C-alpha positions in Angstrom: -20.4 6.7 15.8 -23.0 6.4 13.1 -22.6 3.9 10.3 -24.0 3.6 6.8 -23.5 0.7 4.4 -23.2 2.1 0.9 -22.5 0.8 -2.5 -19.7 2.4 -4.5 -20.6 1.9 -8.7 -17.1 1.3 -9.5 -16.1 0.5 -13.1 -17.7 -2.8 -13.6 -17.8 -3.5 -9.9 -20.0 -2.8 -7.5 -18.2 -2.4 -4.2 -19.6 -2.5 -0.6 -18.2 -0.3 1.5 -19.5 1.3 5.1 -19.0 4.8 6.1 -18.5 6.3 9.4 -19.5 9.6 10.9 -18.3 11.3 13.8 -21.6 12.4 16.3 -20.7 15.7 15.9 -19.5 18.4 13.1 -17.7 16.3 10.5 -14.3 18.7 9.8 -12.2 16.0 7.4 -12.8 12.1 5.6 -10.7 9.7 4.8 -10.7 6.7 2.5 -8.0 4.2 2.9 -6.8 1.6 0.4 -5.7 -1.8 0.7 -1.9 -4.3 0.8 -1.9 -7.1 -1.4 -2.1 -8.9 0.8 -6.2 -8.3 1.9 -9.2 -6.8 0.2 -11.5 -6.7 3.3 -13.2 -3.1 3.7 -13.0 -4.7 7.8 -9.0 -5.7 7.5 -7.4 -4.7 11.3 -5.6 -1.4 10.4 -8.6 0.1 8.7 -11.6 -0.7 12.1 -8.5 0.7 13.8 -8.4 4.1 11.6 -11.9 4.6 12.0 -12.1 3.9 15.9 -8.8 6.5 16.1 -10.4 8.5 13.4 -13.2 9.2 13.4 -13.7 10.9 16.6 -11.8 13.6 15.6 -14.3 13.9 13.9 -13.0 12.4 10.5 -15.9 10.3 8.6 -14.2 6.8 7.2 -15.5 5.4 4.3 -14.1 1.9 3.6 -14.8 -0.7 1.1 -13.9 -3.1 -0.2 -11.2 -4.4 -3.0 -12.7 -5.4 -6.1 -12.2 -8.4 -7.2 -9.7 -10.0 -9.1 -11.2 -12.7 -12.2 -7.6 -13.7 -12.5 -6.8 -14.3 -9.0 -3.9 -11.6 -10.5 -3.4 -7.8 -8.5 -5.4 -5.7 -9.3 -3.7 -2.7 -11.8 -2.5 0.1 -10.1 -4.8 2.2 -12.5 -7.9 0.6 -11.5 -7.4 0.7 -7.9 -6.2 4.4 -8.3 -9.7 5.1 -10.0 -11.9 2.9 -7.5 -10.1 5.3 -5.3 -10.9 8.8 -7.0 -14.5 7.4 -6.6 -14.9 6.2 -3.6 -13.6 9.8 -2.3 -16.2 11.2 -5.2 -19.1 9.1 -2.8 -18.3 10.3 0.5 -17.8 13.9 -0.4 -21.5 13.7 -2.3 -23.0 12.6 1.5 -24.9 16.1 2.8 -22.9 15.9 6.1 -19.6 15.7 4.4 -19.7 19.4 1.9 -16.2 20.7 1.1 -14.3 19.6 4.5 -10.7 18.2 3.6 -10.6 14.4 2.2 -7.9 12.8 2.1 -6.3 8.6 1.7 -4.6 6.2 3.7 -3.1 3.6 2.1 -0.7 0.7 3.3 1.7 -1.7 1.7 1.1 -2.2 -1.8 -2.6 0.5 -1.8 0.9 3.7 -1.2 1.5 3.6 -4.7 -2.7 3.8 -5.9 -2.7 6.0 -3.7 0.1 7.8 -5.1 -1.2 7.5 -8.4 -5.1 8.8 -7.9 -2.9 11.8 -6.0 -1.3 12.7 -9.4 -4.2 12.9 -10.8 -7.3 14.7 -8.8 -5.7 18.2 -7.1 -9.0 17.6 -4.4 -7.0 15.1 -2.4 -5.7 17.3 0.5 -3.1 14.7 2.2 -1.9 11.4 1.7 -1.0 8.7 4.8 1.0 5.8 3.6 2.8 3.6 5.3 5.2 0.7 4.0 5.1 3.1 0.5 7.6 2.0 -1.5 9.4 4.4 -3.5 10.9 1.0 -6.1 9.2 -1.3 -8.5 7.2 -3.8 -8.1 9.5 -6.2 -9.4 12.9 -4.6 -7.4 10.5 -4.4 -4.1 10.3 -8.3 -4.3 13.8 -8.9 -5.0 14.7 -7.0 -1.5 11.8 -8.4 0.3 12.3 -12.0 -0.2 15.9 -11.8 0.1 15.0 -10.5 3.2 12.9 -13.4 4.0 16.0 -16.0 3.3 18.2 -13.7 5.5 15.9 -13.5 8.3 15.2 -17.2 8.3 18.5 -18.0 7.6 19.7 -18.6 4.4 22.8 -15.7 4.2 25.3 -17.6 2.5 27.0 -16.2 -1.0 25.3 -19.4 -3.0 21.3 -18.9 -1.3 20.9 -15.0 -2.1 22.9 -15.6 -6.0 20.4 -18.7 -6.6 17.0 -16.4 -5.2 18.7 -13.1 -7.5 18.8 -16.1 -10.1 14.8 -17.6 -9.7 13.4 -14.5 -9.4 15.1 -12.9 -12.7 13.5 -16.0 -14.6 10.3 -15.2 -13.2 10.5 -11.5 -14.6 11.7 -12.9 -17.8 8.6 -15.0 -18.2 5.9 -12.1 -17.0 7.6 -9.9 -19.1 8.0 -12.3 -22.5 5.7 -15.5 -22.7 9.0 -16.7 -24.8 11.3 -16.8 -22.4 9.0 -18.7 -19.9 10.7 -22.6 -20.5 14.2 -21.2 -20.6 12.6 -19.8 -16.8 11.3 -23.0 -16.0 14.1 -24.9 -16.9 16.1 -22.2 -14.1 12.8 -23.1 -11.3 13.1 -26.4 -11.7 16.8 -26.1 -10.9 16.1 -24.8 -7.4 13.1 -25.7 -6.9 14.2 -27.9 -3.9 15.7 -25.7 -1.8 15.1 -25.7 1.4 14.5 -21.5 1.2 12.6 -22.3 -2.4 8.7 -21.6 -0.3 10.2 -18.0 0.9 11.4 -16.8 -2.9 7.7 -16.2 -3.4 8.0 -17.5 -7.3 5.5 -20.3 -8.4 6.5 -24.2 -9.2 5.1 -24.9 -12.4 4.8 -21.3 -14.3 1.4 -20.4 -15.7 0.6 -19.4 -19.0 -2.3 -17.1 -18.3 -0.8 -15.6 -14.6 0.0 -11.5 -15.4 1.4 -9.3 -13.5 0.3 -5.6 -14.9 2.3 -3.3 -12.7 5.8 -5.5 -11.9 8.2 -2.6 -13.5 5.8 0.4 -12.7 7.9 3.6 -12.4 6.4 5.8 -9.1 9.4 8.1 -9.6 7.3 10.7 -12.0 4.2 10.0 -10.1 4.9 10.9 -6.9 6.9 13.9 -8.4 3.8 14.9 -9.2 1.9 15.0 -5.8 1.7 18.1 -4.7 0.1 17.7 -1.2 1.3 17.0 2.2 2.2 13.4 2.7 2.8 11.2 6.0 5.0 8.6 5.5 5.2 5.6 8.7 7.6 3.3 7.9 8.8 0.2 10.4 12.5 -0.1 11.4 11.7 -4.0 11.2 10.0 -3.4 8.4 11.0 -7.3 6.2 9.6 -6.1 2.8 10.6 -2.7 1.9 13.4 -0.8 0.9 12.9 1.9 3.7 16.4 4.1 3.0 15.8 3.9 -1.1 11.8 4.9 -0.2 12.5 7.6 1.8 15.0 8.9 -1.0 12.4 8.1 -3.6 9.7 10.4 -1.5 12.5 13.2 -1.0 13.3 13.2 -4.4 10.6 13.8 -5.6 8.9 16.2 -3.0 12.2 18.2 -3.8 11.4 18.1 -7.6 7.1 19.0 -6.9 7.9 21.6 -4.8 6.3 20.1 -1.6 7.8 20.8 1.9 5.3 19.4 3.3 7.0 15.8 3.7 7.1 14.4 6.7 8.4 10.9 7.2 7.6 8.8 11.2 10.1 6.1 11.6 8.4 3.3 13.9 11.2 1.4 16.9 10.6 -2.0 16.7 7.6 -2.5 14.2 7.2 -4.1 11.2 5.3 -3.9 7.5 2.5 -3.2 9.3 2.9 -1.2 12.6 3.1 -3.4 14.3 4.9 -5.4 16.9 6.8 -9.1 16.3 4.8 -8.8 12.6 2.0 -9.6 14.3 -1.4 -8.7 12.6 -3.8 -7.7 15.5 -4.9 -4.0 16.9 -3.2 -5.2 20.4 -0.4 -4.8 18.7 0.0 -2.0 16.9 2.7 0.7 17.9 1.5 3.2 20.4 3.5 6.3 18.4 1.8 5.4 15.3 -1.6 5.8 16.2 0.1 9.2 18.5 1.9 10.2 15.2 -1.2 9.8 12.8 -4.0 11.8 15.2 -1.5 14.4 15.4 -0.4 15.0 11.8 -4.0 14.3 10.6 -5.5 17.0 13.1 -2.6 19.5 11.9 -4.4 19.2 8.6 -7.2 19.7 9.4 -6.4 23.4 11.3 -6.0 21.7 14.8 -2.6 23.9 14.8 
């Protein structure tokens, strides 16, 4: 498979990228977007995506997520801008032409992918893994509570204290004047054996920010009109699956979008893998088969 190294000129950043072509005619193209935990274009699901879709006639353009100067998450709007820039660069390659182009995204990237699709009617399809239909703050409340349960801390007191901790963190991020009161809550519970599972810093940093904490995906999802394929691992420890599927179904109904497909992966986790392993050898075969079949359908392989 031919490859070409590129540099995307994002707003205020240059993003290294790798473009992989099929050996024959290009039938379509995909740009993958990143989870919060890994901004590299060489991550295992990006490489699996390339090796899986390129032989079927798709060009795949992977890029490194822009660095965050403060260490905080890159705002979803900025990630969506970079996704649209990558799609424009892919469209401009002479081998590509007017073929359908879509976005693939995993976890945090799914919020940004939906935002990009809501902005651009030129996006032909979305493939989203662990797409969360609630705000990041609500998602982290769910995910940290699930972490406690899975590590044996499922008693009512521990879950109540966790909820108080997460609420204190959110208060401090929304309003700096609440920082002292929030730090007092953290001090009260910092000696709990489950505290590392709460994903709350021991000391609150006045400069820390969470710009998309209260991002409401509902109006964005309702503005997506292209075909959407959603994957959820049934053992996902971070995504409230039922709430997310319901949010997408409400949005599709509001948008009049009858091209929503939901695939539940038995035994898979937040990634489409088994046992929490982030390795290509652990990827669900059902994920690969559903991915290739659905994308082929979208490109006219009916």
